[in-house]
C-alpha positions in Angstrom: 105.0 128.9 91.0 107.4 126.2 91.9 107.6 122.9 90.1 108.6 120.1 92.5 109.8 116.7 91.4 109.2 113.7 93.7 111.8 111.0 93.1 111.6 107.6 94.8 113.9 104.6 95.3 113.1 101.1 96.5 114.5 97.7 96.6 112.5 95.6 94.1 112.8 91.8 94.2 111.8 90.1 91.0 109.2 92.8 90.1 109.1 96.0 88.0 106.8 98.8 87.1 105.9 99.7 90.7 103.1 102.4 90.5 99.8 103.5 92.1 97.0 101.0 91.3 94.5 103.5 90.0 94.0 107.0 88.6 92.2 108.0 91.8 95.2 107.0 94.0 95.5 109.1 97.1 99.1 110.5 97.6 100.1 111.5 101.1 102.5 114.4 101.4 103.9 116.5 104.2 103.3 120.2 103.4 105.1 123.3 104.5 104.1 127.0 104.0 106.6 128.9 101.9 105.6 132.2 103.6 106.0 131.5 107.3 107.7 128.0 107.0 105.1 126.3 109.2 104.8 122.6 108.5 101.3 121.1 108.7 101.2 118.6 111.6 99.7 115.7 109.6 100.3 114.2 106.1 97.7 115.4 103.7 96.0 113.3 101.0 95.5 114.5 97.4 94.7 112.8 94.1 94.8 113.7 90.4 91.0 113.5 89.9 89.6 115.9 92.6 89.9 119.6 91.9 89.0 122.5 94.1 88.6 126.2 93.1 91.4 128.6 94.1 89.9 131.7 95.7 90.6 134.8 93.7 91.9 132.6 90.9 89.3 133.6 88.4 88.1 130.1 87.7 91.4 128.4 88.3 91.4 125.0 90.0 94.0 122.9 91.9 94.2 119.4 93.3 95.0 120.8 96.7 94.1 124.1 98.3 95.3 124.9 101.8 95.1 127.9 104.1 98.1 128.0 106.5 97.0 127.9 110.1 99.8 130.3 111.1 99.9 133.1 108.5 96.3 132.4 107.1 97.5 132.6 103.4 95.9 130.4 100.9 98.2 128.1 98.9 97.6 125.5 96.2 99.2 122.6 94.3 98.3 120.8 91.1 99.7 117.7 89.5 101.4 118.5 86.3 99.1 117.2 83.5 101.9 116.7 81.0 103.9 114.7 83.5 102.0 111.5 84.6 103.3 109.3 87.4 106.3 107.3 86.1 106.3 103.7 87.2 109.4 102.8 89.2 111.1 100.0 87.2 113.7 97.3 87.8 116.4 99.2 85.9 116.3 101.9 88.7 116.3 99.3 91.5 118.0 100.9 94.6 118.4 104.3 92.9 116.4 107.5 92.9 114.2 107.9 89.8 111.7 110.6 88.8 108.1 109.6 89.9 105.8 112.7 89.6 105.8 116.5 89.3 103.6 119.0 91.1 103.1 122.7 90.4 103.1 124.5 93.8 102.0 128.0 94.7 103.0 129.2 98.2 103.7 125.8 99.6 106.3 123.0 99.3 106.0 119.3 99.9 108.7 118.0 102.1 107.9 114.3 102.5 106.0 111.4 100.9 104.3 108.4 102.6 103.5 105.5 100.3 100.1 104.5 101.7 97.3 102.9 99.7 97.1 100.3 97.1 99.9 99.9 94.5 100.6 97.6 91.6 103.7 96.0 90.1 104.5 93.3 87.5 106.6 90.1 87.9 109.9 90.9 86.2 110.2 87.5 84.5 106.6 86.2 84.3 104.7 89.4 83.6 102.3 88.5 86.4 100.3 91.5 87.5 100.2 92.1 91.2 97.3 94.7 91.5 96.8 94.9 95.2 100.2 95.7 96.7 99.8 97.0 100.3 102.9 98.4 101.8 102.5 97.2 105.4 105.3 98.7 107.5 106.9 100.0 104.3 107.3 96.7 102.5 105.4 94.0 100.6 106.2 90.3 100.0 104.5 87.7 97.9 105.2 84.7 95.6 105.1 84.7 91.8 103.6 81.3 90.9 104.4 81.5 87.2 108.1 82.3 87.8 108.3 80.1 91.0 110.1 82.8 92.9 109.5 85.3 95.8 108.7 88.9 95.0 108.8 92.0 97.1 109.3 95.7 97.5 111.1 97.3 100.5 113.2 100.2 101.7 111.1 102.8 99.9 112.6 106.3 100.2 111.7 109.6 98.6 113.1 113.1 98.0 111.7 116.3 96.7 113.7 118.6 94.3 112.9 121.6 92.1 111.9 120.3 88.7 
């Protein structure tokens, strides 16, 4: 089993606590077989709520189960329960910070795509922005309480062994 840590960095403008909007958030990852090194041609979506049975695992479950198209081996991944998603905050602005950890068996995640609905909080006003959509990798809005623009841009990610 390999524990992989996803770290992200972004440019936050007058916001903090950038995170998925719900517990059922669908994460999109690029996956690669550790046996034959074949990379799946599309990003795959997984979330923390759905679990699938691992064949031959004697009742074990994972958030993602995948049979490699090349070598036909079955692999799995599970979000680490003790390590929830860590909101990306203003103190980390422009620097990589830990985001989430995944236990992987026979596969590795190599990329992350920030699709879906996110949330963040106005840094000065505390205004909650609960429907952040990252069109073309960025989001801009206006914080009425603080009377200033807000935004998220230049999102990058990297995977390392945890």
